[in-house]
Structures are given as structure tokens and as C-alpha cells.
TORMAR-948656 format. One record per atom (N, C-alpha, C): x, y, z; residue number from 1. Coordinates in nm, 3 decimals. Last residue first. Layout:
! TORMAR-948656
DRENTI        u        v        w    i
DRENTI        X        Y        Z  NUM
...
//
This chain:
! TORMAR-948656
DRENTI        u        v        w    i
DRENTI    3.573    0.288   -2.465  216
DRENTI    3.735    0.258   -2.433  216
DRENTI    3.783    0.240   -2.549  216
DRENTI    3.377    0.614   -2.510  215
DRENTI    3.403    0.454   -2.568  215
DRENTI    3.551    0.384   -2.503  215
DRENTI    3.320    0.831   -2.501  214
DRENTI    3.346    0.776   -2.350  214
DRENTI    3.353    0.657   -2.374  214
DRENTI    3.262    0.990   -2.782  213
DRENTI    3.365    1.005   -2.668  213
DRENTI    3.403    0.936   -2.538  213
DRENTI    3.045    0.781   -2.823  212
DRENTI    3.193    0.805   -2.916  212
DRENTI    3.278    0.856   -2.823  212
DRENTI    2.805    0.867   -2.628  211
DRENTI    2.857    0.721   -2.647  211
DRENTI    3.010    0.699   -2.659  211
DRENTI    2.788    1.113   -2.708  210
DRENTI    2.820    1.094   -2.584  210
DRENTI    2.875    0.948   -2.558  210
DRENTI    2.690    1.115   -2.981  209
DRENTI    2.797    1.160   -2.928  209
DRENTI    2.878    1.153   -2.801  209
DRENTI    2.459    0.931   -2.873  208
DRENTI    2.538    0.870   -2.998  208
DRENTI    2.681    0.993   -2.967  208
DRENTI    2.311    1.114   -2.743  207
DRENTI    2.350    1.003   -2.664  207
DRENTI    2.448    0.918   -2.742  207
DRENTI    2.258    1.311   -2.938  206
DRENTI    2.349    1.355   -2.820  206
DRENTI    2.379    1.231   -2.751  206
DRENTI    2.083    1.169   -3.116  205
DRENTI    2.231    1.239   -3.156  205
DRENTI    2.317    1.280   -3.067  205
DRENTI    1.852    1.097   -2.959  204
DRENTI    1.979    1.008   -3.066  204
DRENTI    2.080    1.068   -3.087  204
DRENTI    1.787    1.372   -2.905  203
DRENTI    1.838    1.253   -2.799  203
DRENTI    1.931    1.152   -2.855  203
DRENTI    1.710    1.472   -3.158  202
DRENTI    1.819    1.508   -3.045  202
DRENTI    1.880    1.438   -2.978  202
DRENTI    1.494    1.285   -3.249  201
DRENTI    1.632    1.288   -3.316  201
DRENTI    1.740    1.363   -3.251  201
DRENTI    1.315    1.283   -3.086  200
DRENTI    1.430    1.157   -3.071  200
DRENTI    1.519    1.184   -3.153  200
DRENTI    1.242    1.516   -2.805  199
DRENTI    1.250    1.537   -2.933  199
DRENTI    1.377    1.388   -2.984  199
DRENTI    0.980    1.559   -2.543  198
DRENTI    1.097    1.494   -2.632  198
DRENTI    1.130    1.468   -2.763  198
DRENTI    0.903    1.834   -2.393  197
DRENTI    0.877    1.731   -2.472  197
DRENTI    1.009    1.675   -2.499  197
DRENTI    1.065    1.675   -2.101  196
DRENTI    0.930    1.677   -2.191  196
DRENTI    0.944    1.830   -2.249  196
DRENTI    1.394    1.672   -1.987  195
DRENTI    1.266    1.705   -1.964  195
DRENTI    1.169    1.721   -2.092  195
DRENTI    1.655    1.492   -1.902  194
DRENTI    1.578    1.537   -1.971  194
DRENTI    1.442    1.565   -1.987  194
DRENTI    1.968    1.528   -1.678  193
DRENTI    1.802    1.461   -1.744  193
DRENTI    1.764    1.545   -1.841  193
DRENTI    2.236    1.390   -1.509  192
DRENTI    2.163    1.481   -1.561  192
DRENTI    2.029    1.427   -1.627  192
DRENTI    2.371    1.179   -1.396  191
DRENTI    2.444    1.301   -1.434  191
DRENTI    2.364    1.414   -1.511  191
DRENTI    2.387    0.941   -1.173  190
DRENTI    2.315    1.025   -1.191  190
DRENTI    2.377    1.159   -1.269  190
DRENTI    2.635    0.635   -1.297  189
DRENTI    2.590    0.785   -1.169  189
DRENTI    2.473    0.868   -1.254  189
DRENTI    2.754    0.473   -1.407  188
DRENTI    2.594    0.454   -1.360  188
DRENTI    2.548    0.515   -1.247  188
DRENTI    2.948    0.531   -1.565  187
DRENTI    3.001    0.468   -1.425  187
DRENTI    2.857    0.488   -1.352  187
DRENTI    2.857    0.639   -1.803  186
DRENTI    2.868    0.483   -1.798  186
DRENTI    2.893    0.431   -1.630  186
DRENTI    2.530    0.819   -1.657  185
DRENTI    2.650    0.790   -1.727  185
DRENTI    2.718    0.661   -1.722  185
DRENTI    2.214    0.856   -1.713  184
DRENTI    2.283    0.807   -1.607  184
DRENTI    2.452    0.779   -1.685  184
DRENTI    1.921    1.073   -1.680  183
DRENTI    2.050    1.052   -1.779  183
DRENTI    2.144    0.984   -1.679  183
DRENTI    1.582    1.052   -1.673  182
DRENTI    1.712    1.046   -1.575  182
DRENTI    1.829    1.016   -1.683  182
DRENTI    1.329    1.222   -1.810  181
DRENTI    1.395    1.111   -1.822  181
DRENTI    1.546    1.128   -1.762  181
DRENTI    1.011    1.314   -1.693  180
DRENTI    1.154    1.336   -1.722  180
DRENTI    1.204    1.208   -1.746  180
DRENTI    0.778    1.276   -1.525  179
DRENTI    0.772    1.237   -1.679  179
DRENTI    0.944    1.263   -1.733  179
DRENTI    0.670    1.120   -1.228  178
DRENTI    0.768    1.222   -1.315  178
DRENTI    0.799    1.160   -1.468  178
DRENTI    0.327    1.013   -1.211  177
DRENTI    0.472    1.012   -1.185  177
DRENTI    0.577    1.120   -1.262  177
DRENTI    0.034    0.867   -1.089  176
DRENTI    0.108    0.996   -1.117  176
DRENTI    0.257    0.974   -1.091  176
DRENTI   -0.162    0.612   -1.172  175
DRENTI   -0.044    0.654   -1.092  175
DRENTI    0.034    0.783   -1.146  175
DRENTI   -0.497    0.511   -1.094  174
DRENTI   -0.392    0.562   -1.182  174
DRENTI   -0.263    0.598   -1.077  174
DRENTI   -0.742    0.261   -1.030  173
DRENTI   -0.632    0.392   -0.981  173
DRENTI   -0.546    0.396   -1.116  173
DRENTI   -0.902    0.047   -0.981  172
DRENTI   -0.960    0.196   -1.002  172
DRENTI   -0.861    0.284   -0.985  172
DRENTI   -0.876   -0.198   -0.846  171
DRENTI   -0.790   -0.163   -0.972  171
DRENTI   -0.816   -0.021   -1.025  171
DRENTI   -1.057   -0.258   -0.668  170
DRENTI   -0.942   -0.235   -0.631  170
DRENTI   -0.831   -0.168   -0.754  170
DRENTI   -1.350   -0.145   -0.672  169
DRENTI   -1.279   -0.202   -0.764  169
DRENTI   -1.120   -0.160   -0.723  169
DRENTI   -1.490   -0.005   -0.440  168
DRENTI   -1.566   -0.129   -0.496  168
DRENTI   -1.501   -0.198   -0.605  168
DRENTI   -1.334    0.197   -0.406  167
DRENTI   -1.360    0.109   -0.295  167
DRENTI   -1.425   -0.029   -0.346  167
DRENTI   -1.312    0.338   -0.641  166
DRENTI   -1.166    0.260   -0.598  166
DRENTI   -1.204    0.142   -0.500  166
DRENTI   -1.462    0.475   -0.818  165
DRENTI   -1.460    0.323   -0.749  165
DRENTI   -1.366    0.261   -0.711  165
DRENTI   -1.256    0.731   -0.850  164
DRENTI   -1.407    0.739   -0.802  164
DRENTI   -1.474    0.587   -0.741  164
DRENTI   -0.920    0.603   -0.796  163
DRENTI   -1.048    0.653   -0.892  163
DRENTI   -1.149    0.647   -0.794  163
DRENTI   -0.651    0.752   -0.705  162
DRENTI   -0.741    0.654   -0.664  162
DRENTI   -0.868    0.722   -0.737  162
DRENTI   -0.292    0.761   -0.760  161
DRENTI   -0.451    0.848   -0.798  161
DRENTI   -0.558    0.746   -0.780  161
DRENTI    0.007    0.675   -0.610  160
DRENTI   -0.137    0.675   -0.681  160
DRENTI   -0.244    0.749   -0.668  160
DRENTI    0.316    0.882   -0.713  159
DRENTI    0.181    0.851   -0.606  159
DRENTI    0.052    0.792   -0.706  159
DRENTI    0.656    0.958   -0.733  158
DRENTI    0.509    0.901   -0.799  158
DRENTI    0.429    0.869   -0.692  158
DRENTI    0.940    1.116   -0.846  157
DRENTI    0.845    1.093   -0.729  157
DRENTI    0.722    1.017   -0.825  157
DRENTI    1.312    1.195   -0.856  156
DRENTI    1.167    1.168   -0.927  156
DRENTI    1.059    1.108   -0.793  156
DRENTI    1.575    1.172   -0.829  155
DRENTI    1.506    1.322   -0.819  155
DRENTI    1.359    1.301   -0.878  155
DRENTI    1.704    0.920   -0.817  154
DRENTI    1.721    1.023   -0.918  154
DRENTI    1.638    1.155   -0.929  154
DRENTI    1.614    0.898   -0.532  153
DRENTI    1.744    0.865   -0.612  153
DRENTI    1.771    0.944   -0.721  153
DRENTI    1.377    0.825   -0.567  152
DRENTI    1.397    0.965   -0.509  152
DRENTI    1.531    0.985   -0.522  152
DRENTI    1.325    0.581   -0.693  151
DRENTI    1.248    0.685   -0.751  151
DRENTI    1.326    0.837   -0.690  151
DRENTI    1.456    0.412   -0.518  150
DRENTI    1.514    0.412   -0.639  150
DRENTI    1.441    0.578   -0.734  150
DRENTI    1.252    0.428   -0.328  149
DRENTI    1.440    0.451   -0.282  149
DRENTI    1.489    0.509   -0.418  149
DRENTI    1.028    0.308   -0.419  148
DRENTI    1.014    0.456   -0.385  148
DRENTI    1.177    0.547   -0.354  148
DRENTI    1.114    0.090   -0.499  147
DRENTI    1.110    0.162   -0.599  147
DRENTI    1.075    0.322   -0.535  147
DRENTI    1.148   -0.028   -0.240  146
DRENTI    1.251   -0.015   -0.313  146
DRENTI    1.265    0.084   -0.435  146
DRENTI    0.866   -0.024   -0.135  145
DRENTI    1.002    0.080   -0.086  145
DRENTI    1.092    0.103   -0.175  145
DRENTI    0.697   -0.174   -0.330  144
DRENTI    0.711   -0.049   -0.333  144
DRENTI    0.834    0.045   -0.280  144
DRENTI    0.948   -0.406   -0.518  143
DRENTI    0.860   -0.350   -0.391  143
DRENTI    0.825   -0.214   -0.408  143
DRENTI    0.965   -0.356   -0.893  142
DRENTI    1.002   -0.412   -0.742  142
DRENTI    0.901   -0.357   -0.624  142
DRENTI    1.104   -0.375   -1.215  141
DRENTI    1.008   -0.322   -1.099  141
DRENTI    1.048   -0.377   -0.957  141
DRENTI    1.199   -0.346   -1.549  140
DRENTI    1.242   -0.359   -1.428  140
DRENTI    1.106   -0.287   -1.313  140
DRENTI    1.339   -0.328   -1.884  139
DRENTI    1.253   -0.319   -1.781  139
DRENTI    1.236   -0.400   -1.667  139
DRENTI    1.526   -0.199   -2.165  138
DRENTI    1.536   -0.295   -2.029  138
DRENTI    1.413   -0.248   -1.948  138
DRENTI    1.479   -0.258   -2.501  137
DRENTI    1.418   -0.171   -2.405  137
DRENTI    1.450   -0.287   -2.282  137
DRENTI    1.487   -0.377   -2.741  136
DRENTI    1.587   -0.358   -2.684  136
DRENTI    1.591   -0.257   -2.522  136
DRENTI    1.283   -0.371   -2.893  135
DRENTI    1.337   -0.522   -2.827  135
DRENTI    1.451   -0.447   -2.735  135
DRENTI    0.989   -0.143   -2.823  134
DRENTI    1.148   -0.183   -2.888  134
DRENTI    1.253   -0.268   -2.787  134
DRENTI    0.717   -0.200   -2.778  133
DRENTI    0.773   -0.037   -2.852  133
DRENTI    0.952   -0.064   -2.878  133
DRENTI    0.733   -0.460   -2.680  132
DRENTI    0.640   -0.396   -2.793  132
DRENTI    0.665   -0.248   -2.871  132
DRENTI    0.910   -0.425   -2.493  131
DRENTI    0.957   -0.502   -2.565  131
DRENTI    0.855   -0.480   -2.728  131
DRENTI    0.725   -0.350   -2.274  130
DRENTI    0.861   -0.263   -2.296  130
DRENTI    0.852   -0.321   -2.425  130
DRENTI    0.520   -0.512   -2.245  129
DRENTI    0.487   -0.417   -2.266  129
DRENTI    0.624   -0.358   -2.341  129
DRENTI    0.693   -0.772   -2.157  128
DRENTI    0.625   -0.763   -2.301  128
DRENTI    0.549   -0.628   -2.338  128
DRENTI    0.791   -0.665   -1.939  127
DRENTI    0.868   -0.697   -2.026  127
DRENTI    0.811   -0.672   -2.161  127
DRENTI    0.537   -0.642   -1.805  126
DRENTI    0.613   -0.520   -1.783  126
DRENTI    0.693   -0.529   -1.933  126
DRENTI    0.499   -0.902   -1.768  125
DRENTI    0.376   -0.844   -1.814  125
DRENTI    0.467   -0.722   -1.886  125
DRENTI    0.709   -0.976   -1.597  124
DRENTI    0.703   -1.087   -1.691  124
DRENTI    0.601   -0.988   -1.808  124
DRENTI    0.696   -0.872   -1.363  123
DRENTI    0.808   -0.810   -1.458  123
DRENTI    0.794   -0.868   -1.588  123
DRENTI    0.365   -0.733   -1.350  122
DRENTI    0.493   -0.821   -1.296  122
DRENTI    0.583   -0.801   -1.407  122
DRENTI    0.157   -0.466   -1.210  121
DRENTI    0.265   -0.480   -1.320  121
DRENTI    0.379   -0.601   -1.305  121
DRENTI   -0.021   -0.437   -1.020  120
DRENTI   -0.059   -0.466   -1.117  120
DRENTI    0.080   -0.542   -1.261  120
DRENTI    0.185   -0.348   -0.799  119
DRENTI    0.026   -0.403   -0.786  119
DRENTI    0.016   -0.510   -0.909  119
DRENTI    0.390   -0.165   -0.905  118
DRENTI    0.408   -0.303   -0.915  118
DRENTI    0.287   -0.396   -0.873  118
DRENTI    0.405    0.080   -1.073  117
DRENTI    0.294    0.007   -1.093  117
DRENTI    0.308   -0.172   -1.011  117
DRENTI    0.623    0.200   -1.213  116
DRENTI    0.598    0.219   -1.059  116
DRENTI    0.448    0.186   -0.999  116
DRENTI    0.868    0.029   -1.366  115
DRENTI    0.722    0.003   -1.345  115
DRENTI    0.706    0.058   -1.227  115
DRENTI    1.122    0.166   -1.573  114
DRENTI    1.091    0.107   -1.459  114
DRENTI    0.933    0.137   -1.392  114
DRENTI    1.315    0.091   -1.837  113
DRENTI    1.166    0.121   -1.806  113
DRENTI    1.109    0.069   -1.670  113
DRENTI    1.572    0.238   -1.977  112
DRENTI    1.536    0.129   -1.873  112
DRENTI    1.406    0.214   -1.809  112
DRENTI    1.777    0.206   -2.260  111
DRENTI    1.707    0.285   -2.196  111
DRENTI    1.638    0.161   -2.108  111
DRENTI    2.133    0.283   -2.355  110
DRENTI    2.016    0.206   -2.315  110
DRENTI    1.882    0.232   -2.231  110
DRENTI    2.370    0.314   -2.623  109
DRENTI    2.309    0.339   -2.503  109
DRENTI    2.178    0.250   -2.474  109
DRENTI    2.649    0.047   -2.664  108
DRENTI    2.530    0.117   -2.711  108
DRENTI    2.436    0.193   -2.598  108
DRENTI    2.871   -0.086   -2.592  107
DRENTI    2.850    0.069   -2.556  107
DRENTI    2.720    0.110   -2.577  107
DRENTI    2.841   -0.347   -2.717  106
DRENTI    2.884   -0.335   -2.577  106
DRENTI    2.878   -0.166   -2.525  106
DRENTI    2.705   -0.336   -2.972  105
DRENTI    2.622   -0.378   -2.857  105
DRENTI    2.691   -0.316   -2.708  105
DRENTI    2.796    0.017   -3.156  104
DRENTI    2.828   -0.154   -3.077  104
DRENTI    2.746   -0.210   -2.960  104
DRENTI    2.554    0.171   -3.317  103
DRENTI    2.654    0.143   -3.236  103
DRENTI    2.671   -0.003   -3.207  103
DRENTI    2.314    0.115   -3.457  102
DRENTI    2.440    0.109   -3.543  102
DRENTI    2.610    0.094   -3.464  102
DRENTI    2.136    0.252   -3.337  101
DRENTI    2.118    0.083   -3.364  101
DRENTI    2.254    0.056   -3.397  101
DRENTI    2.024    0.514   -3.324  100
DRENTI    2.156    0.439   -3.256  100
DRENTI    2.177    0.321   -3.250  100
DRENTI    1.785    0.475   -3.423   99
DRENTI    1.874    0.598   -3.480   99
DRENTI    2.019    0.522   -3.424   99
DRENTI    1.623    0.343   -3.249   98
DRENTI    1.616    0.298   -3.375   98
DRENTI    1.754    0.358   -3.461   98
DRENTI    1.627    0.495   -3.029   97
DRENTI    1.702    0.369   -3.025   97
DRENTI    1.683    0.334   -3.171   97
DRENTI    1.458    0.697   -3.101   96
DRENTI    1.568    0.753   -3.087   96
DRENTI    1.697    0.607   -3.106   96
DRENTI    1.220    0.554   -3.154   95
DRENTI    1.287    0.628   -3.293   95
DRENTI    1.411    0.659   -3.252   95
DRENTI    1.155    0.506   -2.897   94
DRENTI    1.182    0.394   -2.969   94
DRENTI    1.252    0.432   -3.118   94
DRENTI    1.100    0.726   -2.762   93
DRENTI    1.236    0.702   -2.760   93
DRENTI    1.258    0.589   -2.831   93
DRENTI    0.818    0.763   -2.906   92
DRENTI    0.938    0.867   -2.926   92
DRENTI    1.066    0.807   -2.866   92
DRENTI    0.729    0.542   -2.745   91
DRENTI    0.733    0.581   -2.863   91
DRENTI    0.830    0.656   -2.943   91
DRENTI    0.778    0.639   -2.501   90
DRENTI    0.833    0.511   -2.532   90
DRENTI    0.813    0.499   -2.700   90
DRENTI    0.583    0.872   -2.480   89
DRENTI    0.715    0.873   -2.429   89
DRENTI    0.795    0.745   -2.534   89
DRENTI    0.337    0.743   -2.540   88
DRENTI    0.382    0.843   -2.617   88
DRENTI    0.554    0.847   -2.597   88
DRENTI    0.297    0.548   -2.328   87
DRENTI    0.301    0.527   -2.480   87
DRENTI    0.367    0.632   -2.544   87
DRENTI    0.310    0.787   -2.099   86
DRENTI    0.390    0.637   -2.112   86
DRENTI    0.403    0.587   -2.290   86
DRENTI    0.112    0.937   -2.163   85
DRENTI    0.256    0.991   -2.115   85
DRENTI    0.311    0.878   -2.163   85
DRENTI   -0.129    0.789   -2.157   84
DRENTI   -0.089    0.874   -2.246   84
DRENTI    0.036    0.884   -2.235   84
DRENTI   -0.229    0.596   -1.963   83
DRENTI   -0.301    0.623   -2.090   83
DRENTI   -0.241    0.671   -2.195   83
DRENTI   -0.070    0.324   -1.817   82
DRENTI   -0.068    0.434   -1.833   82
DRENTI   -0.149    0.493   -1.986   82
DRENTI   -0.041    0.042   -1.766   81
DRENTI   -0.187    0.079   -1.775   81
DRENTI   -0.182    0.217   -1.773   81
DRENTI    0.209   -0.005   -1.733   80
DRENTI    0.194   -0.044   -1.845   80
DRENTI    0.034   -0.024   -1.880   80
DRENTI    0.430    0.283   -1.614   79
DRENTI    0.353    0.145   -1.593   79
DRENTI    0.278    0.147   -1.719   79
DRENTI    0.723    0.450   -1.527   78
DRENTI    0.590    0.452   -1.611   78
DRENTI    0.513    0.350   -1.552   78
DRENTI    1.043    0.635   -1.589   77
DRENTI    0.907    0.590   -1.477   77
DRENTI    0.822    0.593   -1.559   77
DRENTI    1.331    0.613   -1.740   76
DRENTI    1.201    0.644   -1.713   76
DRENTI    1.122    0.597   -1.627   76
DRENTI    1.649    0.641   -1.816   75
DRENTI    1.553    0.585   -1.724   75
DRENTI    1.430    0.659   -1.725   75
DRENTI    1.935    0.603   -2.036   74
DRENTI    1.808    0.715   -1.983   74
DRENTI    1.719    0.599   -1.899   74
DRENTI    2.249    0.541   -2.024   73
DRENTI    2.108    0.500   -1.976   73
DRENTI    2.031    0.595   -1.934   73
DRENTI    2.581    0.483   -2.172   72
DRENTI    2.473    0.593   -2.113   72
DRENTI    2.322    0.527   -2.097   72
DRENTI    2.752    0.190   -2.005   71
DRENTI    2.629    0.246   -2.115   71
DRENTI    2.594    0.369   -2.058   71
DRENTI    2.906    0.076   -1.797   70
DRENTI    2.913    0.047   -1.913   70
DRENTI    2.869    0.133   -2.041   70
DRENTI    2.618    0.002   -1.561   69
DRENTI    2.766    0.059   -1.593   69
DRENTI    2.807    0.011   -1.714   69
DRENTI    2.417   -0.128   -1.455   68
DRENTI    2.412    0.015   -1.532   68
DRENTI    2.515    0.110   -1.544   68
DRENTI    2.460   -0.357   -1.341   67
DRENTI    2.396   -0.340   -1.400   67
DRENTI    2.404   -0.239   -1.513   67
DRENTI    2.578   -0.220   -1.048   66
DRENTI    2.654   -0.287   -1.163   66
DRENTI    2.602   -0.308   -1.287   66
DRENTI    2.313   -0.186   -0.905   65
DRENTI    2.412   -0.106   -0.951   65
DRENTI    2.511   -0.147   -1.055   65
DRENTI    2.094   -0.449   -1.058   64
DRENTI    2.143   -0.417   -0.927   64
DRENTI    2.264   -0.302   -0.993   64
DRENTI    1.823   -0.588   -1.107   63
DRENTI    1.858   -0.481   -1.181   63
DRENTI    1.944   -0.440   -1.042   63
DRENTI    1.849   -0.981   -1.168   62
DRENTI    1.816   -0.856   -1.083   62
DRENTI    1.855   -0.723   -1.137   62
DRENTI    1.641   -1.148   -1.424   61
DRENTI    1.777   -1.158   -1.339   61
DRENTI    1.720   -0.994   -1.247   61
DRENTI    1.420   -1.197   -1.556   60
DRENTI    1.415   -1.301   -1.452   60
DRENTI    1.593   -1.246   -1.357   60
DRENTI    1.371   -1.009   -1.712   59
DRENTI    1.398   -1.173   -1.785   59
DRENTI    1.477   -1.250   -1.686   59
DRENTI    1.276   -0.809   -1.632   58
DRENTI    1.178   -0.870   -1.678   58
DRENTI    1.216   -1.000   -1.752   58
DRENTI    1.443   -0.738   -1.310   57
DRENTI    1.406   -0.761   -1.401   57
DRENTI    1.311   -0.818   -1.483   57
DRENTI    1.349   -0.643   -0.985   56
DRENTI    1.361   -0.718   -1.076   56
DRENTI    1.343   -0.705   -1.192   56
DRENTI    1.614   -0.454   -0.806   55
DRENTI    1.471   -0.484   -0.890   55
DRENTI    1.478   -0.578   -0.982   55
DRENTI    1.814   -0.266   -0.587   54
DRENTI    1.798   -0.437   -0.626   54
DRENTI    1.660   -0.420   -0.686   54
DRENTI    2.041   -0.033   -0.509   53
DRENTI    1.940   -0.066   -0.556   53
DRENTI    1.917   -0.211   -0.576   53
DRENTI    2.250    0.202   -0.313   52
DRENTI    2.225    0.062   -0.352   52
DRENTI    2.088    0.035   -0.391   52
DRENTI    2.258    0.533   -0.434   51
DRENTI    2.251    0.427   -0.370   51
DRENTI    2.220    0.310   -0.383   51
DRENTI    2.441    0.670   -0.713   50
DRENTI    2.328    0.607   -0.639   50
DRENTI    2.325    0.528   -0.559   50
DRENTI    2.619    0.996   -0.752   49
DRENTI    2.636    0.840   -0.710   49
DRENTI    2.522    0.791   -0.651   49
DRENTI    2.619    1.238   -0.959   48
DRENTI    2.593    1.176   -0.841   48
DRENTI    2.561    1.049   -0.823   48
DRENTI    2.833    1.483   -1.140   47
DRENTI    2.774    1.332   -1.153   47
DRENTI    2.737    1.308   -1.004   47
DRENTI    2.756    1.802   -1.083   46
DRENTI    2.848    1.689   -1.060   46
DRENTI    2.777    1.571   -1.077   46
DRENTI    2.552    1.960   -1.195   45
DRENTI    2.709    2.013   -1.179   45
DRENTI    2.811    1.927   -1.164   45
DRENTI    2.390    1.796   -1.438   44
DRENTI    2.391    1.845   -1.285   44
DRENTI    2.525    1.908   -1.266   44
DRENTI    2.244    1.921   -1.721   43
DRENTI    2.364    1.846   -1.648   43
DRENTI    2.346    1.888   -1.494   43
DRENTI    2.001    1.845   -1.974   42
DRENTI    2.032    1.899   -1.863   42
DRENTI    2.141    1.906   -1.770   42
DRENTI    2.021    1.764   -2.337   41
DRENTI    2.042    1.702   -2.130   41
DRENTI    2.087    1.831   -2.083   41
DRENTI    1.993    1.823   -2.576   40
DRENTI    1.873    1.797   -2.513   40
DRENTI    1.903    1.755   -2.362   40
DRENTI    2.243    1.902   -2.679   39
DRENTI    2.139    2.012   -2.650   39
DRENTI    2.012    1.963   -2.589   39
DRENTI    2.575    1.868   -2.713   38
DRENTI    2.474    1.820   -2.647   38
DRENTI    2.370    1.924   -2.604   38
DRENTI    2.829    1.947   -2.829   37
DRENTI    2.723    2.003   -2.908   37
DRENTI    2.568    1.940   -2.857   37
DRENTI    3.055    1.999   -2.536   36
DRENTI    3.004    1.989   -2.693   36
DRENTI    2.924    2.040   -2.736   36
DRENTI    3.023    1.844   -2.272   35
DRENTI    2.937    1.950   -2.319   35
DRENTI    2.931    1.928   -2.476   35
DRENTI    3.141    1.692   -2.087   34
DRENTI    3.029    1.629   -2.155   34
DRENTI    2.949    1.725   -2.235   34
DRENTI    3.343    1.841   -1.925   33
DRENTI    3.353    1.717   -1.971   33
DRENTI    3.300    1.638   -2.082   33
DRENTI    3.272    2.137   -2.053   32
DRENTI    3.359    2.059   -2.009   32
DRENTI    3.352    1.932   -2.051   32
DRENTI    3.070    2.429   -1.908   31
DRENTI    3.148    2.352   -2.028   31
DRENTI    3.243    2.270   -2.006   31
DRENTI    2.911    2.392   -1.602   30
DRENTI    3.004    2.465   -1.699   30
DRENTI    3.057    2.357   -1.828   30
DRENTI    2.596    2.220   -1.581   29
DRENTI    2.716    2.232   -1.529   29
DRENTI    2.811    2.303   -1.661   29
DRENTI    2.332    2.296   -1.513   28
DRENTI    2.402    2.412   -1.585   28
DRENTI    2.561    2.396   -1.537   28
DRENTI    2.202    2.232   -1.151   27
DRENTI    2.198    2.206   -1.283   27
DRENTI    2.331    2.334   -1.366   27
DRENTI    2.203    2.307   -0.869   26
DRENTI    2.231    2.198   -0.930   26
DRENTI    2.263    2.143   -1.038   26
DRENTI    2.193    2.563   -0.843   25
DRENTI    2.298    2.502   -0.748   25
DRENTI    2.299    2.382   -0.816   25
DRENTI    1.994    2.805   -0.946   24
DRENTI    2.110    2.739   -1.020   24
DRENTI    2.244    2.663   -0.956   24
DRENTI    1.774    2.825   -0.825   23
DRENTI    1.899    2.871   -0.729   23
DRENTI    2.013    2.872   -0.827   23
DRENTI    1.608    2.652   -0.904   22
DRENTI    1.568    2.764   -0.928   22
DRENTI    1.708    2.903   -0.894   22
DRENTI    1.734    2.406   -0.838   21
DRENTI    1.700    2.439   -0.953   21
DRENTI    1.731    2.578   -0.990   21
DRENTI    1.686    2.451   -0.549   20
DRENTI    1.791    2.456   -0.568   20
DRENTI    1.814    2.456   -0.693   20
DRENTI    1.365    2.414   -0.554   19
DRENTI    1.423    2.580   -0.512   19
DRENTI    1.571    2.580   -0.569   19
DRENTI    1.345    2.156   -0.658   18
DRENTI    1.282    2.254   -0.762   18
DRENTI    1.397    2.385   -0.689   18
DRENTI    1.444    2.016   -0.422   17
DRENTI    1.511    2.019   -0.527   17
DRENTI    1.482    2.146   -0.612   17
DRENTI    1.227    2.076   -0.269   16
DRENTI    1.335    2.134   -0.200   16
DRENTI    1.458    2.136   -0.344   16
DRENTI    1.010    1.969   -0.390   15
DRENTI    1.031    2.083   -0.367   15
DRENTI    1.153    2.159   -0.337   15
DRENTI    1.127    1.694   -0.342   14
DRENTI    1.092    1.752   -0.500   14
DRENTI    1.153    1.915   -0.471   14
DRENTI    1.082    1.668   -0.086   13
DRENTI    1.238    1.621   -0.167   13
DRENTI    1.254    1.729   -0.282   13
DRENTI    0.810    1.683   -0.058   12
DRENTI    0.922    1.779    0.000   12
DRENTI    1.051    1.747   -0.060   12
DRENTI    0.729    1.428   -0.184   11
DRENTI    0.664    1.608   -0.257   11
DRENTI    0.791    1.709   -0.212   11
DRENTI    0.839    1.250   -0.022   10
DRENTI    0.907    1.258   -0.158   10
DRENTI    0.853    1.420   -0.217   10
DRENTI    0.710    1.305    0.206    9
DRENTI    0.844    1.312    0.206    9
DRENTI    0.913    1.357    0.082    9
DRENTI    0.459    1.222    0.123    8
DRENTI    0.448    1.415    0.189    8
DRENTI    0.623    1.417    0.142    8
DRENTI    0.474    0.958    0.042    7
DRENTI    0.433    1.033   -0.056    7
DRENTI    0.490    1.188   -0.018    7
DRENTI    0.538    0.832    0.277    6
DRENTI    0.638    0.858    0.204    6
DRENTI    0.603    0.947    0.106    6
DRENTI    0.284    0.916    0.430    5
DRENTI    0.385    0.999    0.477    5
DRENTI    0.518    0.995    0.395    5
DRENTI    0.126    0.733    0.282    4
DRENTI    0.086    0.906    0.287    4
DRENTI    0.217    0.950    0.296    4
DRENTI    0.236    0.442    0.120    3
DRENTI    0.215    0.495    0.249    3
DRENTI    0.230    0.650    0.233    3
DRENTI    0.049    0.226   -0.073    2
DRENTI    0.122    0.359   -0.080    2
DRENTI    0.127    0.416    0.050    2
DRENTI    0.070   -0.136    0.003    1
DRENTI    0.034    0.006    0.003    1
DRENTI    0.079    0.133   -0.010    1
//
């Protein structure tokens, strides 16, 4: 069950984060390490290590910190019953994935969809949904506390929004969630974010350039 206090804490954290952004303390890293012609990403002043996490991937393996190293990775929160934002975003990102498909598999950028609706989204169901947009998309979910911790570490939030008939139908709910993409560098650190609306060509060009710059 979604804990009301957890949601309040998350909301306060985001509000505090937004205040820092307004004060220009978190974002707009000076030109340097990954600047160049990158246009779609808003950088943090410095990459931020993620706390330990352990989620269930759709292929039956565990998603742990080491799994997100070696590639630039975009992380998107969503859920399979999402009526608009999720399918629209995944469709746009599938176009970006198609554009960087010629990059070597060992360094090719990755997209990770994390379901924030563990009550309805099993790993298998989530995998089928994600792969319907693009076969390379990674998909993972987990218990609610683990998802809250993971989302918070990315500066994102989510909360269940119950429908009018929820008392009689426990499936009558949606999940409000952050719509931005978290950008993780090849060390698995939070390096920046991409805000909507998304442009597949710009994202593909930026991730391709970053991959070529940091490839071993």
C-alpha cells in the first residue's frame, strides 16, 4: 500500500530540489567533460552516485548498480496501464533507439523502463509491454519501498491516484509520476536529465556523441 507519509516526504524533497534548481545550484554544469554540441540534456554540476538498489528485471535477473555501468542509460518511470504519457514517450524513444542501433552493442545507449505500479505490473508483463515498443528496452520493477528509494535517488516521484470507484474496484487507480528522463553515465551515476517534450532525433544525436566520446 502507498504510504501517505512517504508521498509527503517525496513531495517535500522534490520541492526542495526545485528550489535548488531555481537557484542554479544543481544544474548547468560549466562547459567541459560532456559539453560539446549536447542540446537535449540538462547536466548536474557533478555526477551523483546512486544508493544501492535491487529491482527485478523482466528477464528474471536482478537489476543492481553494476548492471547500469558501461553504457549511457536513460531511465523512465511508467506503468503498463498508463493511458497517454508512457506510450507516447516510449514511442518517441523507440525512434531514438532505432537511430543509434548501429553503435556497438557493448557501448550502445540503453533505455530502462521502471514500473511504479508493482501491484499490476509483474516483471513479465512489463517486459512484454516495453518490448512492444523496442526490443532493446530494459524493464524492471520491485516492491514499493525499493521503487520509492530508487525514484527519489533520481530526483523523481510517483503516487497512486485512486478513482471514484476504488472502494468497489481495487484496480480503479492510476499512478502519477515524473515524466522526465534520468541520464546515467557509464559509471552508473546520475549525470543529468531530459525534460519533455522529447525530440527523438536530438536525443539520439546526443547519446550517440556521448557514447563515442566515452567509449573505451
